[in-house]
C-alpha positions in Angstrom: 6.1 36.6 -17.8 7.4 37.2 -14.3 6.4 35.0 -11.3 5.6 36.8 -8.1 6.8 35.6 -4.7 3.2 34.7 -3.8 2.8 32.6 -6.9 6.1 30.8 -6.2 5.1 30.2 -2.6 1.7 28.9 -3.7 3.4 26.5 -6.3 5.8 25.3 -3.6 2.9 24.6 -1.3 1.1 22.5 -3.9 4.3 20.6 -4.6 4.7 19.8 -0.9 1.1 18.6 -0.4 0.7 16.8 -3.7 2.1 13.4 -2.5 -0.3 13.5 0.4 -3.2 14.4 -1.9 -2.2 11.6 -4.2 -2.2 9.1 -1.4 -5.6 10.3 -0.1 -7.0 10.2 -3.6 -5.9 6.6 -4.2 -6.5 5.2 -0.8 -9.7 7.1 0.3 -11.5 8.9 -2.5 -11.1 6.3 -5.2 -12.3 3.4 -3.1 -15.2 5.5 -1.8 -16.2 6.5 -5.3 -16.2 2.8 -6.3 -18.4 1.9 -3.3 -20.9 4.6 -4.4 -20.9 3.2 -7.9 -21.4 -0.3 -6.6 -24.1 0.8 -4.2 -26.2 2.3 -7.0 -25.8 -0.6 -9.4 -26.6 -4.3 -9.5 -23.3 -6.0 -9.3 -22.0 -9.3 -7.8 -18.5 -10.7 -7.4 -18.8 -12.7 -10.6 -19.4 -9.5 -12.5 -16.1 -7.9 -11.5 -14.1 -9.2 -14.6 -16.7 -7.6 -16.9 -16.6 -4.1 -15.4 -16.2 -1.5 -18.0 -17.3 -3.7 -20.9 -21.0 -2.8 -20.4 -22.8 0.4 -19.4 -23.7 0.7 -15.7 -27.4 0.4 -15.0 -28.1 2.8 -12.1 -30.7 1.7 -9.6 -31.9 2.2 -6.0 -32.9 -1.4 -5.6 -29.9 -2.2 -3.2 -31.0 0.5 -0.8 -34.7 -0.5 -1.1 -33.9 -4.1 -0.3 -31.5 -3.0 2.6 -34.1 -0.7 4.2 -36.9 -3.3 3.7 -34.8 -6.2 5.1 -35.1 -7.5 8.6 -31.3 -8.1 8.6 -30.6 -4.4 8.2 -32.8 -3.2 11.1 -31.7 -6.1 13.3 -28.0 -5.3 12.7 -28.7 -1.6 13.2 -30.4 -2.2 16.6 -27.7 -4.6 17.7 -25.0 -2.1 16.7 -26.7 0.8 18.5 -27.1 -1.4 21.6 -23.6 -2.6 21.5 -22.1 0.8 20.9 -24.2 2.5 23.6 -23.4 -0.1 26.2 -19.7 -0.1 25.3 -19.5 3.7 25.3 -21.3 4.0 28.7 -19.4 1.1 30.2 -15.9 2.3 29.2 -16.6 5.8 30.4 -18.0 4.6 33.7 -15.1 2.2 34.4 -12.6 4.8 33.3 -14.2 7.4 35.6 -14.1 5.0 38.6 -10.5 4.1 38.0 -9.4 7.7 37.5 -11.1 8.8 40.7 -9.8 5.8 42.7 -6.2 6.4 41.6 -6.3 10.2 41.9 -4.7 10.3 45.3 -1.0 9.3 45.6 -0.1 6.0 47.2 2.7 3.6 47.1 2.8 1.6 43.8 0.3 3.9 42.0 2.5 4.1 39.0 2.7 0.3 38.7 -1.1 0.0 39.0 -1.6 2.7 36.3 0.8 0.8 34.0 -1.0 -2.5 34.6 -4.3 -0.9 33.8 -3.1 0.0 30.3 -2.2 -3.6 29.4 -5.7 -4.4 27.9 -5.6 -1.3 25.7 -2.1 -2.0 24.3 -2.7 -5.7 24.0 -3.2 -6.7 20.3 -6.9 -7.5 19.7 -6.1 -10.9 18.2 -4.2 -11.9 21.3 -6.9 -10.5 23.6 -9.7 -12.2 21.7 -7.7 -15.5 21.8 -7.3 -15.2 25.6 -11.0 -14.6 26.1 -12.1 -17.4 23.7 -9.9 -19.8 25.5 -11.1 -18.7 29.0 -14.8 -18.9 27.9 -14.6 -22.1 26.0 -17.4 -24.5 27.1 -15.2 -27.6 27.0 -11.9 -26.5 28.6 -12.4 -22.9 29.6 -11.5 -21.8 33.1 -14.8 -19.9 33.5 -17.0 -22.9 32.9 -14.6 -25.1 35.0 -15.0 -22.7 37.9 -18.8 -22.4 37.4 -19.3 -26.2 37.4 -17.0 -26.7 40.4 -18.1 -23.9 42.7 -21.3 -22.3 41.3 -23.3 -25.4 40.7 -23.6 -25.2 37.0 -25.1 -28.4 35.6 -23.9 -27.9 32.0 -21.2 -25.6 30.5 -22.4 -22.3 29.1 -21.5 -21.3 25.5 -20.9 -17.6 26.3 -19.9 -16.8 22.7 -22.8 -18.6 21.0 -25.7 -18.3 23.3 -28.2 -15.8 22.1 -30.2 -15.4 25.3 -30.5 -17.0 28.7 -33.0 -16.5 31.5 -31.4 -15.0 34.7 -33.9 -14.7 37.5 -36.7 -14.8 34.9 -35.1 -12.0 32.8 -33.8 -12.8 29.3 -30.2 -11.8 29.0 -28.3 -11.5 25.7 -25.3 -13.6 26.7 -23.1 -13.4 23.7 -23.7 -9.7 23.1 -23.0 -8.8 26.8 -19.8 -10.8 26.6 -18.7 -8.8 23.6 -19.6 -5.6 25.3 -17.6 -6.5 28.5 -14.7 -7.4 26.3 -14.8 -4.1 24.5 -15.2 -2.2 27.8 -12.2 -4.1 29.2 -10.1 -3.0 26.2 -11.3 0.6 25.9 -11.7 1.7 29.5 -8.0 2.4 29.9 -8.2 5.1 27.2 -11.1 6.8 29.1 -9.0 6.4 32.2 -6.1 8.3 30.6 -8.2 11.2 29.4 -10.1 11.6 32.6 -6.9 11.3 34.7 -5.3 14.0 32.6 -8.3 16.3 33.1 -8.4 15.6 36.9 -4.7 16.5 37.2 -5.5 20.0 35.7 -8.2 20.7 38.3 -6.7 23.2 40.8 -6.3 21.8 44.3 -7.2 25.1 45.8 -10.9 24.7 44.7 -11.3 21.5 46.7 -9.5 23.0 49.7 -11.8 26.0 49.7 -14.8 23.7 49.4 -13.5 21.6 52.4 -13.1 24.7 54.4 -16.7 25.6 53.6 -17.8 22.3 55.0 -18.3 20.3 51.8 -17.8 16.5 52.2 -16.2 14.2 49.6 -19.5 13.4 47.9 -20.4 17.0 47.5 -16.9 17.9 46.2 -17.3 15.1 43.7 -20.7 16.2 42.6 -20.3 20.0 42.5 -16.6 20.4 41.7 -15.0 17.4 40.0 -17.8 16.1 37.8 -18.6 19.5 36.3 -14.9 19.8 35.4 -15.1 16.4 33.7 -18.3 17.0 31.8 -16.9 18.3 28.5 -14.2 15.6 28.2 -16.7 12.9 29.3 -19.2 13.9 26.6 -16.5 13.9 24.0 -15.2 10.5 25.1 -18.8 9.1 25.2 -19.5 10.2 21.6 -16.1 9.2 20.3 -16.3 5.8 21.9 -19.8 5.3 20.4 -18.5 6.2 17.0 -15.6 3.8 17.3 -17.8 1.0 18.6 -20.5 1.6 15.9 -18.0 0.7 13.2 -16.3 -2.1 15.1 -15.6 -5.3 13.1 -12.6 -7.1 14.5 -13.6 -7.4 18.1 -17.0 -8.9 17.4 -15.8 -11.1 14.5 -12.8 -12.5 16.4 -15.0 -13.5 19.4 -18.3 -14.7 17.9 -18.1 -14.2 14.1 -21.6 -12.8 14.4 -23.1 -15.7 16.3 -25.4 -15.4 19.2 -27.2 -12.3 17.8 -24.0 -10.2 17.7 -24.5 -9.4 14.0 -23.5 -5.7 14.0 -23.5 -3.5 10.9 -19.9 -4.1 10.0 -20.3 -7.9 10.1 -23.5 -7.6 8.1 -21.6 -5.8 5.4 -19.0 -8.6 5.5 -21.7 -11.2 5.2 -23.3 -9.5 2.2 -19.9 -9.2 0.5 -18.2 -12.5 1.3 -21.0 -15.0 2.1 -23.6 -13.8 -0.4 -21.1 -12.4 -2.9 -23.4 -9.4 -3.5 -21.1 -6.3 -3.9 -24.0 -4.0 -4.6 -25.9 -4.9 -1.4 -22.7 -4.8 0.7 -22.0 -1.3 -0.7 -25.5 -0.1 0.1 -25.2 -1.4 3.7 -21.8 0.3 3.9 -23.1 3.7 2.6 -26.1 3.6 5.0 -23.7 2.9 7.8 -21.5 5.8 6.6 -24.5 8.1 6.6 -25.2 7.4 10.2 -21.6 7.9 11.1 -21.6 11.3 9.4 -24.4 12.4 11.7 -22.4 11.1 14.7 -19.3 12.9 13.5 -21.2 16.1 13.1 -22.2 15.8 16.7 -18.6 15.1 17.7 -17.5 18.3 15.9 -20.1 20.4 17.6 -19.2 19.0 21.0 -15.5 19.6 20.3 -16.2 23.2 19.4 -18.2 23.8 22.6 -15.4 22.1 24.6 -12.8 24.4 23.0 -15.0 27.5 23.7 -15.5 26.5 27.4 
């Protein structure tokens, strides 16, 4: 039986991609399949040594308990609020920085390089710096507040759930985590928006200036429309990344101060409560929400490519 050139090429292609398929299967598909099995079965950490010795009893109880629990909806609301504020904040700060550093000036390259430091700084080092600065006993922020702002007692920024500011309840710990994430992620938005601004033809702004448009009008009617597509993509992408964040929040607060996001809730169910089935159910529900967000990201990407 003779082998055609197309068959040989097809066989060579499968041989080339087979290592990648093997890695994806072992690292991604197999763990995900196990999570699905755990999510639809009653299993705890103590049951792991006995897996395979008894038939699996399939059930939806993990999902029923998750959806009916106050912890799930509380964590979901906290996650949505955290992700929304982080996405909007990082985009706004990145936009302001990109517009402020658009015109050439002496030392602009150095300023741009310094702005990238929070983004490239390891999250463990960044969280340690912030925890030290915000420490209620020896932190520089509380020392400054007590010395110059008239604070009577130190403020536990990373453990205080809420505090009244001018009669308005403010979620202190959650806002601190949001500000930390904006500080770390805004440089990425700055890079994307700067790249898009540099591709805007200068002739358009010159023509608008000759027609009598001022800087505010040029920003509103020329620059911002040019940035709309990339800004929407950044907003959705940042929301997706923040929605599944674990390390930033855990390193700062460990979930204290009403900062129990979905990822930390999954960790709590698995490690603290030793309930693998419940943790898997929480993780699958979280993945379902992320799939919806990813679908929106794909649609926005296609529209951006078409435009």
